C-alpha positions, 0 to 999 in steps of 0.5 A, a space after each residue: 456522404 453517408 454510408 449505406 445502412 448495412 455498413 453502419 454498426 448503429 443498424 440493429 441487425 448488424 449490431 446483433 450479428 456482431 454480438 452473436 459472432 463475437 460475444 462467445 469468443 470475447 468471453 472465452 478470451 477474457 476468461 482464459 486470460 483473467 479467470 472468472 473472479 473478475 466476471 468476464 461476462 460483465 466486461 463483455 456486456 460493457 464492451 458491447 455497450 461501449 461499441 453501441 455508444 460509439 457505433 457512429 465512429 467505428 467502421 464495421 471492419 474495426 468492430 472486433 478489434 475495438 471489442 477485444 481492446 475495450 474488453 481487455 482494458 476493462 479487465 485490466 482496470 478491474 484487476 488494478 482496482 482489485 489490487 488497490 482494494 486488497 492493499 487497502 484491506 491489508 493496511 486497515 489499522 487494527 481496531 483492537 489491541 491485546 494490551 490490557 489497561 493494566 499493562 498500559 498503566 504499568 508501561 506508563 509508570 515504567 516510562 516515568 521512572 525511566 525518565 526520572 532515572 535519566 534526569 538524575 544522571 549527571 549532565 555529562 552522563 545524560 548527554 553522552 548516553 542520549 547521544 549514543 542511545 537515542 541519536 545513535 551516534 558512535 563513541 568517536 562522533 560523540 567524542 568529537 562533538 563534545 571535544 573529549 576523548 573516546 575513553 571519556 565517552 565510554 566512561 560516561 555512557 557506562 557510568 550512566 548505564 550502571 546508574 540507570 540499572 541501579 535506579 530502575 532495579 526495583 521495577 
């Protein structure tokens, strides 16, 4: 059973009446809730387009609710999209550095000298030093793993630091 034309939103006259009746209120609602930066005028237009696209399935007494819900959801989606855009803009890697080529070369040379100085340590010193400074292990953990006393670990690490300072002093 078909509805009479005056009860059908797809009828142009009724749709125009709905637009005239609700467009300003819908715009004001969106403007007060979200502000002007998300362009509430566009969302009002999009909500009415969606109403027109679904005019055969929406009864006239539900049109206002459909419009306000749709427009609100459109604004929320736009708001979420803007948050993603801002987060992405903030996370963009810098395409430049303040490091000069000279600094990068010096850093590379220093790293090579440090690696050589660590390689020149005795095996006992190197193992204890790297377990402490690189792996972040405590003296007690190192002592347990190497099956030596805590004092021996301390002696090895301090000996390694003393030797490294001596070898790297010229830098």
